PLY file of the C-alpha trace (Angstrom):
ply
format ascii 1.0
element vertex 276
property float x
property float y
property float z
element edge 275
property int vertex1
property int vertex2
end_header
64.11 20.98 -10.27
61.09 20.75 -7.97
60.77 16.96 -8.29
64.40 16.49 -7.25
63.96 18.91 -4.36
60.88 16.99 -3.22
62.78 13.69 -3.26
65.66 15.22 -1.32
63.29 16.54 1.36
61.57 13.17 1.58
64.87 11.30 1.85
66.09 13.71 4.54
62.91 13.22 6.55
63.03 9.42 6.29
66.64 9.43 7.48
66.09 11.73 10.47
62.73 10.19 11.40
64.15 6.66 11.26
67.12 7.63 13.42
64.84 9.29 15.99
62.60 6.20 16.08
65.65 4.00 16.69
66.83 6.20 19.58
63.41 6.03 21.18
63.22 2.23 20.80
66.59 1.85 22.51
65.31 3.90 25.45
62.27 1.68 26.01
64.32 -0.70 28.15
64.70 2.04 30.79
61.43 4.03 30.85
61.77 7.72 31.69
59.82 10.96 31.21
62.18 11.76 28.33
60.37 9.18 26.21
57.34 11.44 26.16
59.48 14.33 24.97
60.94 12.14 22.23
57.43 11.22 21.12
56.55 14.90 20.94
59.63 15.53 18.79
58.67 12.69 16.44
55.14 14.03 16.20
56.46 17.49 15.36
58.75 16.09 12.66
55.89 14.15 11.09
53.46 17.05 11.24
55.92 19.39 9.54
56.65 16.83 6.80
53.01 15.95 6.13
52.61 18.66 3.51
55.14 17.10 1.14
55.39 13.39 2.01
53.82 10.97 -0.49
50.64 9.50 1.06
52.00 5.98 1.44
55.17 7.15 3.16
53.10 9.41 5.39
50.84 6.49 6.30
53.84 4.29 7.10
55.37 6.98 9.33
52.03 7.46 11.11
51.84 3.73 11.80
55.41 3.72 13.13
54.56 6.60 15.44
51.37 4.92 16.68
53.31 1.73 17.41
55.99 3.61 19.35
53.37 5.61 21.23
51.68 2.39 22.34
55.02 0.91 23.42
55.89 4.02 25.42
52.49 4.01 27.14
52.81 0.31 28.04
56.32 0.88 29.43
55.25 3.66 31.80
53.78 3.16 35.30
50.02 3.17 35.06
48.32 6.38 36.17
44.75 6.45 37.31
42.57 8.78 35.30
38.81 9.02 35.09
36.40 10.99 32.97
33.92 13.02 34.95
30.32 13.33 33.90
29.08 16.87 33.39
25.62 17.12 34.93
23.22 19.67 33.53
21.73 20.79 36.84
22.55 24.45 36.17
21.88 25.25 32.56
23.97 28.08 31.12
22.07 28.46 27.84
18.38 28.31 27.04
19.18 27.54 23.41
20.68 24.11 23.95
18.18 21.24 24.22
18.51 18.53 26.82
21.20 16.16 25.46
20.04 12.67 24.63
23.51 11.19 25.08
25.78 11.23 28.15
27.88 14.39 28.19
31.45 14.32 29.47
33.82 17.21 30.07
37.23 15.92 29.05
40.48 17.55 30.13
43.43 15.72 28.66
46.14 14.72 31.16
49.83 15.21 30.48
51.14 13.02 27.65
47.61 11.96 26.68
46.89 12.00 22.97
43.11 11.99 22.93
40.15 9.62 23.05
39.70 6.03 21.96
36.95 3.43 21.95
33.99 5.61 22.89
30.41 4.99 21.80
27.17 6.94 21.95
28.52 9.95 23.85
28.66 13.72 23.54
32.20 14.81 24.44
33.66 18.28 25.04
37.47 18.43 24.92
39.55 21.17 26.53
43.23 21.70 27.40
44.35 20.69 23.93
46.28 23.85 23.05
49.60 23.07 21.38
49.13 19.29 21.65
48.65 16.74 18.89
45.14 15.34 19.33
44.13 11.82 18.33
40.58 10.47 18.14
40.42 6.75 17.41
37.62 4.18 17.19
34.63 6.37 18.06
31.06 5.39 17.16
27.90 7.50 17.30
29.70 10.30 19.16
29.45 14.09 18.98
32.85 15.61 19.77
33.49 19.31 20.35
37.03 20.64 20.68
37.38 24.15 22.10
41.08 24.84 21.65
44.05 24.95 19.31
45.54 21.47 18.74
48.98 21.26 17.14
47.69 18.56 14.80
44.60 16.37 14.55
44.39 12.65 13.82
40.88 11.20 13.40
40.90 7.45 12.75
38.05 4.94 12.56
35.23 7.34 13.33
31.80 5.97 12.45
28.55 7.96 12.47
30.24 10.78 14.39
30.24 14.56 14.35
33.47 16.42 15.12
33.65 20.18 15.58
37.19 21.39 16.18
38.82 24.74 16.78
41.73 25.92 14.59
44.52 23.34 14.16
48.02 24.78 13.81
49.24 22.32 11.17
47.44 19.44 9.46
44.32 17.39 10.11
44.41 13.72 9.12
41.20 11.72 8.63
41.56 8.00 7.98
39.20 5.00 7.85
36.19 7.13 8.75
32.65 6.66 7.47
29.24 8.30 7.70
30.65 11.19 9.70
30.67 14.99 9.59
33.62 17.25 10.34
34.06 20.97 10.99
37.83 21.55 10.68
40.14 24.56 10.35
43.75 23.68 9.58
46.76 24.30 7.38
46.02 21.22 5.29
43.42 18.44 5.37
44.31 14.89 4.32
41.58 12.27 3.95
42.51 8.62 3.41
40.39 5.46 3.03
37.16 7.14 4.13
33.62 7.10 2.77
30.35 9.03 3.01
31.85 11.87 5.05
31.13 15.59 4.92
33.66 18.31 5.67
33.03 21.96 6.44
36.60 23.15 6.35
38.92 26.13 6.51
42.28 25.29 4.90
45.23 27.53 4.15
46.57 25.27 1.41
44.23 22.49 0.21
42.51 19.22 0.97
44.09 15.99 -0.27
41.96 12.89 -0.81
43.09 9.31 -1.45
41.25 5.97 -1.63
38.01 7.62 -0.52
34.46 7.90 -1.90
31.29 9.85 -1.26
32.96 12.91 0.26
31.45 16.40 0.40
33.22 19.70 1.06
31.91 23.06 2.20
33.17 26.18 3.98
33.88 26.09 7.73
31.10 27.94 9.54
31.42 26.90 13.18
31.88 29.62 15.82
32.23 29.56 19.60
33.24 31.86 22.44
37.01 32.35 22.66
37.63 31.19 19.12
39.46 34.41 18.22
42.27 33.52 20.63
42.57 30.08 19.07
42.77 31.56 15.56
45.64 33.79 16.71
47.45 30.93 18.43
47.14 28.70 15.36
48.72 31.21 13.00
45.92 30.61 10.48
44.35 33.51 8.62
40.56 33.47 9.16
40.07 35.54 6.02
41.95 33.11 3.75
40.04 29.88 3.12
40.97 27.62 0.21
38.16 25.14 0.85
37.50 24.70 -2.87
41.05 23.42 -3.43
40.64 19.62 -3.32
43.06 17.14 -4.90
42.15 13.47 -5.35
45.32 11.41 -5.74
43.27 8.66 -7.38
42.15 11.03 -10.14
45.07 13.40 -10.71
44.26 14.19 -14.35
40.46 14.17 -14.40
37.45 15.40 -12.45
37.04 13.14 -9.46
33.80 11.19 -8.93
34.78 10.67 -5.30
33.88 14.08 -3.89
31.54 17.02 -4.45
30.85 20.48 -3.08
28.12 20.71 -0.44
25.28 23.14 -0.37
25.43 25.72 2.40
23.07 24.06 4.88
25.12 21.79 7.21
22.00 20.67 9.08
20.59 18.82 6.11
21.12 15.14 6.85
20.75 14.31 3.16
22.96 16.97 1.57
22.46 18.18 -1.98
25.69 18.17 -3.96
27.14 20.40 -6.63
29.57 19.20 -9.22
33.11 20.44 -8.46
34.30 23.07 -10.88
0 1
1 2
2 3
3 4
4 5
5 6
6 7
7 8
8 9
9 10
10 11
11 12
12 13
13 14
14 15
15 16
16 17
17 18
18 19
19 20
20 21
21 22
22 23
23 24
24 25
25 26
26 27
27 28
28 29
29 30
30 31
31 32
32 33
33 34
34 35
35 36
36 37
37 38
38 39
39 40
40 41
41 42
42 43
43 44
44 45
45 46
46 47
47 48
48 49
49 50
50 51
51 52
52 53
53 54
54 55
55 56
56 57
57 58
58 59
59 60
60 61
61 62
62 63
63 64
64 65
65 66
66 67
67 68
68 69
69 70
70 71
71 72
72 73
73 74
74 75
75 76
76 77
77 78
78 79
79 80
80 81
81 82
82 83
83 84
84 85
85 86
86 87
87 88
88 89
89 90
90 91
91 92
92 93
93 94
94 95
95 96
96 97
97 98
98 99
99 100
100 101
101 102
102 103
103 104
104 105
105 106
106 107
107 108
108 109
109 110
110 111
111 112
112 113
113 114
114 115
115 116
116 117
117 118
118 119
119 120
120 121
121 122
122 123
123 124
124 125
125 126
126 127
127 128
128 129
129 130
130 131
131 132
132 133
133 134
134 135
135 136
136 137
137 138
138 139
139 140
140 141
141 142
142 143
143 144
144 145
145 146
146 147
147 148
148 149
149 150
150 151
151 152
152 153
153 154
154 155
155 156
156 157
157 158
158 159
159 160
160 161
161 162
162 163
163 164
164 165
165 166
166 167
167 168
168 169
169 170
170 171
171 172
172 173
173 174
174 175
175 176
176 177
177 178
178 179
179 180
180 181
181 182
182 183
183 184
184 185
185 186
186 187
187 188
188 189
189 190
190 191
191 192
192 193
193 194
194 195
195 196
196 197
197 198
198 199
199 200
200 201
201 202
202 203
203 204
204 205
205 206
206 207
207 208
208 209
209 210
210 211
211 212
212 213
213 214
214 215
215 216
216 217
217 218
218 219
219 220
220 221
221 222
222 223
223 224
224 225
225 226
226 227
227 228
228 229
229 230
230 231
231 232
232 233
233 234
234 235
235 236
236 237
237 238
238 239
239 240
240 241
241 242
242 243
243 244
244 245
245 246
246 247
247 248
248 249
249 250
250 251
251 252
252 253
253 254
254 255
255 256
256 257
257 258
258 259
259 260
260 261
261 262
262 263
263 264
264 265
265 266
266 267
267 268
268 269
269 270
270 271
271 272
272 273
273 274
274 275
């Protein structure tokens, strides 16, 4: 039956993922570029399994991957990399007001996974196509992603806005609060977050766990070149299941932890509808 099939898939993933983690750990004693490739393989395995893994097993695997990623980074020779400030001396659009926060144009270097520990900045990310993208420990930031990430991991975002182009697989949001997200992905998973709003395009559904005060609406963000990113992602722009939200804490009853948003994403105090 389906339950047995689900357990078999989970067991198979845990076995192969654990073996791959062990191989990578053994290679840490002799750092090489292959470690980065092994990390990519682990990330791909986890992303593909995210749709069926139980939330707690998914969380454990994510933590294992983060730990290994940190160990790989610390084992590699340090490379100098600096963010460059984008000055607005030549404005390209009369519609955009003068930004109040520092604006940085960010191009991710090879093997980089994203941004961490940023505060009070407006950030534009490029060169993310086909790469897992991780945003961690951001406060009071506005982040724009023009591209097609393989997967998205947003962790510990506080009072942030994130607008992201189509994501090929899943988007994971964890330990975020008072933030707003524009996300297009195969599946959205929200864990341990509060007072967040999502304008989303999902092919399957959104899954919520241990979260409160969430709002969901339809993805409405557009930008130049987005059509190419839709094609690269494999997502169908005409098929949006944004009303499909499952709360694992309330599997048999209407959840008090989330609501549907009204259409106006610029309203800082959104009016909610009861989910149907």
